[in-house]
PATI-171278 format. One record per residue (C-alpha): residue number from 1; x negated, y, z. Coordinates in Angstrom, 3 decimals. Example, Ala and Ser with C-alpha at 12.3 -4.5 7.8 and 13.67 -1.06 7.14 Angstrom:
BEGIN
  pos        c1        c2        c3
    1   -12.300    -4.500     7.800
    2   -13.670    -1.060     7.140
//
This chain:
BEGIN
  pos        c1        c2        c3
    1    81.934    43.268   -41.347
    2    82.729    41.400   -44.540
    3    86.356    42.545   -44.522
    4    85.429    46.165   -43.797
    5    82.909    46.047   -46.646
    6    85.640    44.986   -49.081
    7    87.972    47.689   -47.783
    8    85.335    50.435   -48.053
    9    83.726    49.311   -51.286
   10    83.213    52.876   -52.561
   11    81.036    53.802   -49.557
   12    78.910    50.672   -50.041
   13    78.522    51.345   -53.756
   14    77.499    54.920   -53.044
   15    74.908    53.721   -50.509
   16    73.499    51.118   -52.914
   17    73.417    53.618   -55.750
   18    71.371    56.154   -53.766
   19    68.763    53.589   -52.724
   20    68.601    51.949   -56.149
   21    68.415    55.327   -57.912
   22    65.554    56.468   -55.685
   23    63.570    53.284   -56.287
   24    64.348    53.397   -60.018
   25    63.037    56.956   -60.378
   26    59.850    56.343   -58.424
   27    59.178    52.968   -60.071
   28    59.639    54.324   -63.586
   29    57.403    57.297   -62.766
   30    54.659    55.104   -61.293
   31    54.850    52.640   -64.183
   32    54.541    55.506   -66.628
   33    51.761    57.206   -64.689
   34    49.705    54.029   -64.255
   35    50.099    52.872   -67.845
   36    46.983    52.912   -70.085
   37    48.733    55.392   -72.393
   38    48.831    58.063   -69.668
   39    45.655    57.091   -67.810
   40    43.632    57.472   -71.014
   41    45.144    60.924   -71.598
   42    44.478    62.388   -68.160
   43    40.781    63.030   -67.422
   44    39.348    61.218   -64.409
   45    39.097    63.662   -61.512
   46    40.428    66.568   -63.581
   47    42.741    69.328   -62.337
   48    45.619    68.033   -64.467
   49    45.440    64.620   -62.771
   50    45.373    66.265   -59.336
   51    48.432    68.357   -60.234
   52    50.283    65.238   -61.415
   53    49.648    63.393   -58.141
   54    50.529    66.458   -56.070
   55    53.840    66.799   -57.895
   56    54.423    63.053   -57.504
   57    54.085    63.462   -53.741
   58    56.835    66.090   -53.945
   59    59.029    63.693   -55.937
   60    58.438    60.836   -53.500
   61    59.335    63.104   -50.576
   62    62.463    64.254   -52.421
   63    63.629    60.675   -52.874
   64    63.052    59.933   -49.200
   65    65.105    63.002   -48.263
   66    68.136    62.026   -50.288
   67    67.951    58.378   -49.140
   68    67.920    59.606   -45.524
   69    70.960    61.795   -46.174
   70    72.792    59.021   -48.037
   71    72.069    56.589   -45.194
   72    73.228    59.106   -42.625
   73    76.506    59.536   -44.504
   74    76.957    55.748   -44.783
   75    76.339    55.258   -41.062
   76    78.779    58.058   -40.323
   77    81.437    56.161   -42.279
   78    80.565    52.993   -40.341
   79    80.600    54.686   -36.925
   80    84.348    54.374   -36.416
   81    84.303    50.682   -37.345
   82    81.402    50.059   -34.959
   83    83.201    51.967   -32.223
   84    86.349    49.874   -32.671
   85    84.304    46.653   -32.461
   86    82.713    47.878   -29.239
   87    86.076    48.963   -27.796
   88    87.423    45.468   -28.469
   89    84.606    44.016   -26.358
   90    82.034    43.011   -29.001
   91    78.417    42.850   -27.860
   92    76.353    45.839   -29.008
   93    73.297    43.713   -29.825
   94    75.390    41.397   -31.962
   95    76.918    44.331   -33.832
   96    73.462    45.847   -34.231
   97    72.150    42.631   -35.758
   98    75.162    42.396   -38.052
   99    74.786    46.027   -39.128
  100    71.052    45.607   -39.728
  101    71.660    42.433   -41.745
  102    74.323    44.185   -43.811
  103    72.105    47.201   -44.501
  104    69.234    44.846   -45.308
  105    71.343    42.901   -47.832
  106    72.565    46.077   -49.500
  107    69.109    47.623   -49.521
  108    67.259    44.590   -50.863
  109    69.759    44.209   -53.680
  110    69.485    47.914   -54.519
  111    65.678    47.831   -54.324
  112    65.497    44.822   -56.649
  113    67.803    46.457   -59.191
  114    65.874    49.731   -58.826
  115    62.476    48.126   -59.506
  116    63.759    46.132   -62.486
  117    65.609    49.153   -63.826
  118    62.561    51.380   -63.263
  119    60.313    49.015   -65.215
  120    62.858    48.824   -68.030
  121    63.328    52.614   -68.113
  122    59.568    53.225   -68.152
  123    59.114    50.700   -70.961
  124    61.878    52.294   -73.043
  125    60.572    55.830   -72.537
  126    56.941    54.805   -73.088
  127    57.738    52.850   -76.253
  128    59.887    55.619   -77.721
  129    57.286    58.206   -76.777
  130    54.546    56.241   -78.536
  131    56.721    55.903   -81.646
  132    57.597    59.603   -81.737
  133    54.105    60.873   -80.759
  134    51.667    58.289   -82.204
  135    48.848    60.842   -82.248
  136    48.820    61.105   -78.456
  137    46.503    58.148   -77.942
  138    45.403    54.912   -79.527
  139    46.632    53.059   -76.440
  140    50.151    51.664   -76.397
  141    52.479    51.574   -73.409
  142    52.358    48.580   -71.089
  143    53.505    47.875   -67.547
  144    50.683    47.822   -65.015
  145    50.100    45.745   -61.896
  146    48.961    48.830   -59.971
  147    52.222    50.606   -60.783
  148    54.237    47.609   -59.598
  149    52.260    47.319   -56.353
  150    52.689    51.028   -55.599
  151    56.437    50.730   -56.337
  152    56.768    47.786   -53.929
  153    54.919    49.729   -51.225
  154    57.243    52.703   -51.695
  155    60.293    50.429   -51.555
  156    58.939    48.851   -48.357
  157    58.535    52.318   -46.824
  158    62.169    53.107   -47.693
  159    63.343    49.866   -46.074
  160    61.436    50.713   -42.882
  161    63.077    54.144   -42.793
  162    66.510    52.554   -43.255
  163    65.824    50.111   -40.408
  164    64.782    52.955   -38.089
  165    67.938    54.924   -38.929
  166    70.147    51.874   -38.302
  167    68.497    51.118   -34.946
  168    68.769    54.746   -33.876
  169    72.488    54.838   -34.733
  170    73.121    51.825   -32.472
  171    71.285    53.266   -29.475
  172    74.207    55.406   -28.424
  173    75.432    54.147   -25.057
  174    78.824    55.879   -25.093
  175    81.560    54.208   -27.132
  176    83.394    57.508   -27.514
  177    80.307    59.088   -29.087
  178    80.331    56.381   -31.723
  179    84.079    56.554   -32.280
  180    83.975    60.322   -32.663
  181    80.858    60.429   -34.845
  182    83.046    61.435   -37.798
  183    84.468    64.317   -35.750
  184    81.093    65.460   -34.462
  185    80.470    69.208   -34.706
  186    77.168    71.072   -34.459
  187    78.066    74.694   -33.734
  188    75.527    77.516   -33.853
  189    75.307    78.923   -30.337
  190    73.253    81.993   -31.115
  191    74.862    85.440   -31.233
  192    74.103    86.602   -34.758
  193    74.480    90.166   -36.005
  194    73.346    92.232   -38.984
  195    69.892    92.582   -37.446
  196    69.441    88.845   -37.940
  197    69.856    89.305   -41.703
  198    67.466    92.263   -41.746
  199    64.822    90.367   -39.789
  200    65.209    87.321   -41.999
  201    64.782    89.383   -45.172
  202    61.759    91.178   -43.719
  203    60.178    87.884   -42.614
  204    60.771    86.335   -46.037
  205    59.233    89.266   -47.924
  206    56.349    89.635   -45.471
  207    55.613    85.899   -45.595
  208    55.157    86.009   -49.365
  209    53.281    89.320   -49.366
  210    50.928    88.367   -46.530
  211    50.446    84.758   -47.599
  212    50.047    85.255   -51.348
  213    49.582    88.905   -52.328
  214    47.470    90.216   -49.428
  215    44.513    87.777   -49.800
  216    44.232    88.574   -53.513
  217    44.446    92.343   -52.998
  218    41.980    92.340   -50.100
  219    39.354    90.288   -51.919
  220    39.633    92.470   -55.032
  221    39.374    95.732   -53.080
  222    36.878    94.803   -50.372
  223    35.300    91.556   -51.709
  224    36.145    89.965   -48.354
  225    37.833    86.567   -48.114
  226    40.418    86.298   -45.364
  227    40.285    82.508   -45.272
  228    42.822    79.667   -45.362
  229    44.568    80.924   -42.205
  230    46.621    83.318   -44.372
  231    48.647    80.291   -45.548
  232    50.280    80.326   -42.112
  233    52.224    83.395   -43.247
  234    54.274    81.107   -45.488
  235    55.803    79.732   -42.285
  236    57.044    83.266   -41.629
  237    58.778    83.158   -45.013
  238    60.372    79.826   -44.050
  239    61.639    81.343   -40.774
  240    63.037    84.278   -42.708
  241    64.819    81.970   -45.135
  242    66.324    80.034   -42.214
  243    67.572    83.237   -40.569
  244    69.226    84.391   -43.794
  245    71.057    81.061   -44.040
  246    72.096    81.231   -40.381
  247    73.471    84.732   -40.926
  248    75.485    83.613   -43.951
  249    77.212    80.953   -41.823
  250    77.593    82.721   -38.472
  251    78.143    86.421   -38.999
  252    81.589    87.437   -40.213
  253    83.048    90.781   -39.088
  254    86.246    92.638   -39.788
  255    84.425    95.652   -41.167
  256    86.320    97.968   -43.508
  257    88.492    95.183   -44.911
  258    90.132    93.426   -41.930
  259    92.737    91.759   -44.173
  260    90.014    89.736   -45.907
  261    88.499    88.789   -42.538
  262    91.792    87.527   -41.069
  263    92.697    85.761   -44.309
  264    89.482    83.718   -44.042
  265    89.145    83.523   -40.249
  266    89.905    79.777   -40.150
  267    87.272    79.085   -42.795
  268    84.745    81.172   -40.864
  269    85.491    79.263   -37.682
  270    85.144    75.875   -39.355
  271    81.766    76.896   -40.789
  272    80.515    77.961   -37.361
  273    81.527    74.639   -35.813
  274    79.345    72.791   -38.355
  275    76.748    75.542   -38.476
  276    73.539    73.780   -37.505
  277    73.949    70.818   -39.842
  278    75.096    73.018   -42.745
  279    72.136    75.376   -42.322
  280    69.696    72.445   -42.265
  281    71.222    71.053   -45.445
  282    71.176    74.454   -47.144
  283    67.498    74.874   -46.257
  284    66.592    71.428   -47.659
  285    68.571    72.120   -50.851
  286    66.831    75.478   -51.326
  287    63.349    73.994   -50.896
  288    64.029    71.006   -53.173
  289    65.463    73.304   -55.832
  290    62.324    75.429   -55.657
  291    60.213    72.261   -55.969
  292    62.041    71.131   -59.098
  293    61.643    74.535   -60.743
  294    57.953    74.634   -59.791
  295    57.456    71.274   -61.534
  296    59.153    72.436   -64.735
  297    57.506    75.895   -64.739
  298    54.031    74.320   -64.647
  299    54.357    73.012   -68.221
  300    55.277    76.196   -70.172
  301    52.857    78.279   -68.098
  302    49.942    76.156   -69.324
  303    51.178    75.301   -72.816
  304    52.133    78.823   -73.943
  305    48.781    80.174   -72.772
  306    46.925    77.387   -74.623
  307    48.925    78.009   -77.817
  308    48.186    81.716   -77.662
  309    44.464    80.988   -77.231
  310    44.333    78.674   -80.274
  311    45.999    81.254   -82.510
  312    43.223    83.743   -81.696
  313    40.453    81.665   -83.342
  314    39.308    83.032   -86.688
  315    37.773    79.794   -88.044
  316    39.395    76.372   -88.262
  317    36.233    74.557   -87.229
  318    33.364    75.590   -84.955
  319    30.511    73.545   -83.546
  320    26.968    74.084   -82.350
  321    24.106    71.730   -81.599
  322    20.462    71.760   -80.597
  323    17.638    71.493   -83.110
  324    16.965    67.935   -81.866
  325    20.178    66.706   -83.494
  326    20.431    65.744   -87.167
  327    23.142    64.863   -89.638
  328    25.570    67.799   -89.580
  329    24.339    70.080   -92.338
  330    26.653    71.575   -94.930
  331    26.122    68.608   -97.254
  332    26.931    66.135   -94.458
  333    30.144    67.955   -93.562
  334    31.246    68.245   -97.215
  335    30.646    64.544   -97.775
  336    32.663    63.624   -94.688
  337    35.480    66.002   -95.666
  338    35.689    64.570   -99.195
  339    36.638    61.201   -97.723
  340    39.864    62.805   -96.496
  341    40.572    64.893   -99.601
  342    39.392    68.160   -98.000
  343    37.459    70.968   -99.591
  344    35.137    72.832   -97.224
  345    35.344    76.616   -97.479
  346    33.481    79.562   -95.990
  347    30.760    77.395   -94.463
  348    28.227    79.518   -92.561
  349    25.621    78.823   -89.934
  350    23.277    80.838   -87.744
  351    20.504    80.231   -85.265
  352    20.917    80.906   -81.556
  353    17.973    81.280   -79.208
  354    18.258    80.325   -75.544
  355    16.481    82.387   -72.899
  356    16.688    83.041   -69.165
  357    18.243    86.382   -68.286
  358    19.043    88.339   -65.162
  359    22.430    88.382   -63.484
  360    24.394    88.757   -60.286
  361    25.071    85.663   -58.195
  362    28.582    85.844   -56.693
  363    28.990    82.173   -55.841
  364    28.826    82.479   -52.039
  365    30.306    84.351   -49.095
  366    28.463    85.358   -45.934
  367    29.327    84.336   -42.372
  368    31.819    87.218   -42.134
  369    33.723    86.084   -45.222
  370    32.380    88.866   -47.467
  371    31.483    88.040   -51.059
  372    27.723    88.095   -51.548
  373    26.390    89.853   -54.655
  374    22.738    88.937   -55.157
  375    20.870    90.263   -58.166
  376    18.495    87.660   -59.616
  377    15.878    88.404   -62.274
  378    16.002    84.809   -63.508
  379    19.641    83.843   -63.122
  380    21.046    81.851   -66.044
  381    20.223    80.588   -69.534
  382    21.998    82.776   -72.110
  383    22.359    82.454   -75.881
  384    21.323    85.271   -78.223
  385    22.165    85.885   -81.891
  386    20.707    88.544   -84.194
  387    22.856    91.408   -85.444
  388    22.392    90.398   -89.098
  389    23.451    86.792   -88.406
  390    26.453    88.022   -86.441
  391    27.514    90.226   -89.371
  392    27.142    87.314   -91.792
  393    29.111    84.930   -89.559
  394    31.952    87.319   -88.765
  395    32.006    89.962   -91.494
  396    31.910    92.686   -88.811
  397    29.527    95.576   -89.327
  398    27.359    96.191   -86.272
  399    24.965    98.976   -85.388
  400    22.797    97.812   -82.500
  401    19.781    99.783   -81.414
  402    16.655    98.147   -80.087
  403    16.760    97.747   -76.302
  404    20.552    97.262   -76.159
  405    22.977    94.375   -76.507
  406    26.647    93.553   -77.010
  407    28.501    90.678   -75.378
  408    30.607    88.368   -77.591
  409    34.075    88.103   -76.071
  410    37.736    87.584   -76.905
  411    39.853    90.673   -77.501
  412    41.803    90.169   -74.262
  413    38.751    89.485   -72.058
  414    38.571    91.401   -68.789
  415    36.101    91.662   -65.960
  416    36.934    89.867   -62.745
  417    35.733    89.767   -59.167
  418    33.100    87.196   -60.128
  419    32.082    88.225   -63.640
  420    31.096    91.616   -65.067
  421    30.196    92.380   -68.661
  422    26.996    94.266   -67.788
  423    25.437    91.887   -65.229
  424    22.508    91.028   -67.508
  425    19.886    93.798   -67.911
  426    16.663    91.928   -68.766
  427    15.443    88.758   -70.473
  428    12.500    86.671   -69.288
  429     9.938    85.874   -72.003
  430     8.326    82.757   -70.563
  431     5.499    82.497   -73.112
  432     4.314    85.995   -72.192
  433     5.434    85.881   -68.537
  434     7.146    89.265   -68.746
  435    10.631    90.753   -68.797
  436    12.278    92.529   -71.700
  437    14.711    95.266   -70.647
  438    18.120    95.389   -72.367
  439    21.112    97.682   -71.811
  440    24.777    96.710   -72.150
  441    26.618    98.718   -74.843
  442    29.978    96.979   -75.038
  443    31.750    93.902   -76.431
  444    32.127    92.461   -79.929
  445    35.275    90.391   -80.413
  446    35.147    87.089   -82.250
  447    36.901    84.210   -80.494
  448    35.350    81.439   -82.629
  449    31.895    82.378   -81.329
  450    32.934    82.519   -77.654
  451    31.803    79.527   -75.644
  452    34.036    78.488   -72.726
  453    34.899    81.482   -70.551
  454    32.236    83.632   -72.221
  455    30.616    84.514   -68.875
  456    27.757    83.262   -66.736
  457    25.894    80.307   -68.313
  458    28.349    80.363   -71.244
  459    27.655    84.004   -72.122
  460    26.492    84.951   -75.619
  461    24.915    88.258   -76.646
  462    24.206    90.075   -79.900
  463    20.876    91.948   -80.086
  464    19.096    93.844   -82.852
  465    17.022    91.866   -85.341
  466    13.803    93.277   -83.859
  467    14.762    92.295   -80.304
  468    15.923    88.859   -81.483
  469    12.543    88.182   -83.113
  470    10.774    89.293   -79.933
  471    12.906    86.984   -77.760
  472    12.405    84.122   -80.216
  473     8.631    84.501   -80.163
  474     8.472    84.982   -76.398
  475    10.505    81.960   -75.284
  476     9.933    78.240   -75.619
  477    11.457    76.557   -72.579
  478    14.690    75.580   -74.318
  479    15.524    74.267   -77.798
  480    17.021    76.483   -80.503
  481    20.680    75.967   -81.376
  482    22.588    76.034   -84.667
  483    26.100    77.542   -84.671
  484    28.393    76.520   -87.555
  485    31.773    77.916   -88.637
  486    33.855    76.750   -91.600
  487    37.386    76.297   -92.930
  488    39.024    73.661   -95.113
  489    41.737    73.320   -97.720
  490    43.964    70.397   -98.673
  491    43.707    66.804   -97.481
  492    44.273    65.284   -94.044
  493    42.816    67.832   -91.614
  494    43.760    65.850   -88.492
  495    42.108    62.601   -89.629
  496    39.013    64.535   -90.692
  497    38.857    66.276   -87.294
  498    39.117    62.950   -85.480
  499    36.330    61.424   -87.556
  500    34.173    64.532   -87.152
  501    34.645    64.443   -83.366
  502    33.757    60.745   -83.277
  503    30.602    61.094   -85.334
  504    29.511    64.312   -83.608
  505    29.970    62.838   -80.129
  506    28.182    59.631   -81.083
  507    25.206    61.430   -82.657
  508    24.793    64.060   -79.918
  509    21.192    64.493   -78.728
  510    20.369    63.664   -75.128
  511    19.941    67.328   -74.136
  512    23.507    67.970   -75.371
  513    25.135    65.478   -72.991
  514    25.881    67.989   -70.225
  515    29.056    69.371   -68.667
  516    30.396    72.870   -69.280
  517    28.978    74.347   -66.059
  518    25.502    72.872   -66.568
  519    22.652    75.417   -66.634
  520    19.205    74.279   -67.699
  521    17.353    76.892   -65.646
  522    19.197    75.969   -62.460
  523    18.505    72.293   -63.168
  524    14.800    73.014   -63.613
  525    14.646    74.957   -60.341
  526    16.423    72.175   -58.455
  527    14.051    69.588   -59.923
  528    10.974    71.686   -59.034
  529    12.107    71.973   -55.413
  530    12.968    68.281   -55.144
  531    16.722    68.932   -54.784
  532    19.590    67.286   -56.596
  533    21.343    69.506   -59.146
  534    25.082    69.377   -58.554
  535    26.164    69.528   -62.215
  536    23.806    66.800   -63.430
  537    25.458    63.674   -64.888
  538    28.934    65.264   -64.761
  539    29.557    65.336   -68.517
  540    32.891    63.801   -69.538
  541    33.901    63.049   -73.126
  542    34.846    60.037   -75.233
  543    34.081    60.150   -78.979
  544    36.600    57.359   -79.578
  545    39.411    59.084   -77.683
  546    39.517    62.808   -78.538
  547    42.867    63.274   -76.771
  548    41.107    62.704   -73.434
  549    40.377    66.081   -71.883
  550    36.617    66.634   -71.973
  551    34.149    68.553   -69.842
  552    31.355    68.875   -72.377
  553    29.260    71.953   -73.094
  554    28.811    71.089   -76.777
  555    32.375    70.002   -77.491
  556    33.281    71.088   -81.054
  557    36.329    73.285   -81.520
  558    38.471    71.679   -84.192
  559    41.702    73.679   -84.402
  560    43.792    71.128   -86.427
  561    43.058    68.429   -83.839
  562    43.553    70.744   -80.863
  563    46.902    71.917   -82.209
  564    48.094    68.353   -82.778
  565    46.758    67.044   -79.493
  566    47.813    70.184   -77.665
  567    51.399    69.356   -78.609
  568    50.823    65.752   -77.597
  569    49.307    66.732   -74.258
  570    52.198    69.125   -73.732
  571    54.600    66.250   -74.391
  572    52.808    64.052   -71.830
  573    52.925    66.719   -69.148
  574    56.499    67.626   -70.022
  575    57.548    63.997   -69.640
  576    55.778    63.536   -66.296
  577    56.890    66.839   -64.819
  578    60.473    66.395   -66.004
  579    60.432    63.105   -64.091
  580    59.569    65.032   -60.954
  581    62.155    67.710   -61.658
  582    64.759    64.981   -62.175
  583    63.870    63.442   -58.804
  584    64.106    66.791   -57.011
  585    67.370    67.745   -58.737
  586    68.801    64.303   -57.962
  587    67.818    64.871   -54.338
  588    69.515    68.272   -54.402
  589    72.672    66.753   -55.884
  590    72.862    63.870   -53.413
  591    72.056    66.002   -50.351
  592    74.697    68.554   -51.365
  593    77.194    65.799   -52.157
  594    76.534    64.134   -48.792
  595    77.031    67.482   -47.065
  596    80.304    67.996   -48.963
  597    81.491    64.564   -47.858
  598    80.585    65.433   -44.263
  599    82.521    68.681   -44.586
  600    85.525    66.688   -45.739
  601    85.194    64.174   -42.884
  602    84.801    66.902   -40.257
  603    87.595    69.022   -41.700
  604    90.152    66.217   -41.994
  605    91.597    66.606   -38.438
  606    91.789    70.398   -38.811
  607    93.502    70.111   -42.203
  608    95.954    67.620   -40.743
  609    96.828    70.021   -37.915
  610    97.161    72.959   -40.336
  611    99.446    70.937   -42.586
  612   101.683    70.129   -39.593
  613   101.816    73.860   -38.859
  614   103.127    74.493   -42.390
  615    99.980    75.147   -44.440
  616   100.448    74.404   -48.138
  617    98.114    72.236   -50.204
  618    97.078    75.338   -52.126
  619    95.935    77.058   -48.919
  620    94.094    73.930   -47.746
  621    92.379    73.582   -51.140
  622    91.226    77.204   -50.884
  623    89.798    76.506   -47.403
  624    87.983    73.448   -48.722
  625    86.519    75.377   -51.665
  626    85.198    78.019   -49.275
  627    83.569    75.334   -47.122
  628    81.883    73.461   -49.966
  629    80.936    76.619   -51.863
  630    78.693    77.605   -48.967
  631    76.683    74.430   -49.483
  632    75.974    75.279   -53.118
  633    76.087    78.997   -53.904
  634    73.594    80.628   -51.509
  635    70.925    77.855   -51.709
  636    71.157    77.983   -55.515
  637    70.833    81.770   -55.621
  638    67.966    81.811   -53.120
  639    66.088    78.828   -54.590
  640    66.338    79.907   -58.241
  641    65.666    83.588   -57.593
  642    62.773    82.971   -55.199
  643    60.993    80.555   -57.561
  644    61.500    82.834   -60.583
  645    60.148    85.852   -58.687
  646    57.231    83.809   -57.335
  647    56.307    82.719   -60.870
  648    56.546    86.315   -62.079
  649    54.335    87.427   -59.212
  650    51.873    84.602   -59.880
  651    51.422    85.569   -63.536
  652    51.176    89.247   -62.711
  653    48.609    88.724   -59.939
  654    46.202    86.889   -62.260
  655    45.003    90.087   -63.956
  656    47.468    92.787   -62.927
  657    49.445    92.626   -66.177
  658    51.787    90.468   -68.245
  659    50.463    89.445   -71.655
  660    52.706    88.524   -74.590
  661    52.236    84.814   -73.875
  662    53.147    85.377   -70.217
  663    56.309    87.238   -71.249
  664    57.218    84.244   -73.424
  665    56.583    82.028   -70.421
  666    58.939    84.077   -68.263
  667    61.671    83.802   -70.908
  668    61.310    80.008   -70.837
  669    61.342    80.052   -67.025
  670    64.519    82.155   -67.125
  671    66.207    79.601   -69.384
  672    65.117    76.743   -67.087
  673    66.472    78.636   -64.063
  674    69.852    79.075   -65.767
  675    69.963    75.346   -66.560
  676    69.292    74.540   -62.890
  677    72.103    76.906   -61.863
  678    74.450    75.242   -64.368
  679    73.522    71.828   -62.921
  680    74.427    73.094   -59.462
  681    77.782    74.363   -60.727
  682    78.623    70.981   -62.292
  683    77.569    69.241   -59.046
  684    79.789    71.608   -57.065
  685    82.831    70.855   -59.221
  686    82.198    67.101   -58.947
  687    81.797    67.207   -55.152
  688    84.862    69.394   -54.748
  689    86.958    66.981   -56.805
  690    85.795    63.967   -54.791
  691    86.415    65.573   -51.392
  692    89.783    66.946   -52.501
  693    90.816    63.435   -53.497
  694    89.462    61.990   -50.252
  695    91.642    64.378   -48.227
  696    94.717    63.737   -50.409
  697    94.979    67.360   -51.546
  698    95.209    66.697   -55.293
//
């Protein structure tokens, strides 16, 4: 074993590299993810954290896939040596122990280097990132014990997989099977015709349409939810993809150009003899390529939309608070701003009155899966502003008649299945125990006055001065609110925003410490009936760490800080998701390279026979290119095209249109797709060169 290891050093180095590279990637990712710098940026239990861990699972699976393929290739190289030992009379158990010990030595060394290298890589990236983006967080980068423990557990799982593969390879009872492992063929036995391609394409399209498009269309048209069972249609898409790949390998006909068919007939035959294994590899490559693109696409999709939203705000600073809070008058803000060399401009404030209004509850579905629409006279607490105050705050002239109202919304706001502009038609005046009828007249656009989504408990309405006074006199259940808008000039806007956020969060009144979905009326009803209100005690914000994503109803909107931290948050997500993309692309490269090596091993006897029959090196090189090209071209085309189209469909299905920001997103996704295709081309040229050299065709 020792002598064969020295003779086949390149195969051992390749095996060690794959294991060490996998452990290095996962260790560095875990060390980065578990560091205080990242943990203090990602909100506890938030959607962003869930997405990160979901994508990490994809990366971990990708590393396992390429380690399995690398191990399979290594064992295939070793099969002839093992077969010779057995033919010479060596005991199988002894060889098995020797092989296991050898794999264990190689693996442990690679794992150790991978963990050390992963820690070093994470430290370098984290330190550089902190230097380049110091505004991301006050926490520096440091290695964590939890990250190290998780890395060791992952490495242990890899070692177990390697042991299982080694044991399985030694269970063959026939010496000839082991000797001929390198010559092993896996032909496709099915009779494949053009109908196979048609069915595969139909299955692929139907799988996406029925699994993704149909549920959305049905619920929008009929308000009926089909349920999670529709996800099973994605399996149909997977079957369709498999059939397309099988067709590309198996079906070659003379057609109208028989010369081309006979010129490539040997290549076609060689592909068929390795058909099953090639198709499996092509399917894995396609899925991993789609996973890597999904990871990268996630970042621009969210960042471009957030940047477009920030640019729509008319005022640099906006905050509102209840009348129970003190300390944030115009004089207080000007004094705070002067400490940072800022001059406050265009400061204006207005009173908001809170009152219970009617609405339509669309939160539940019935036993048949149909969306329930229940009109409730006392549905949610809304905020109302008078027409004159709205004009003074925004500069927009309004003409609102008594008995009507306008909703404050963004210019691109649209109704959805769950929210309609005109759901509210009356306001409850609790002091008089009566309802005041109001009629929806339209929307007024001013993004700086929109709270959250602008619907449901976050909805704000403009009413006439007479109606506002009547609502103000007739309600007393909830405190009044003060809405403030202002701009600034000169000085350090970011430092001022950070200090403002810290002081505002620290001084917030108790009734302001609620999450975005909190509704005071619903909380009161739950308390009266002795039930627990689900959104109670769910508020999440940290005055000392404004970069941490908050779920806070009274969170101030400070555009300078959001722009700076938006870039920082984008950088964090970009770094983490690029890690995942790197893992998936590395998996793609190693799986494709392993398949190319297997093609070379399997083709060697055929090439030798063809050379004896007079085939030139040029002809053999052309055959080899045709073999290896199959591994790369179709999976790349299918994976890149499918993920790009899926992203396009995803953006279009959100609201039935593509906004300017979504068009920008698709341009970025197009560029990313082209980079992935270029990576595949470089990998193809590298693999082709290695296999050509291995077969002595250079």
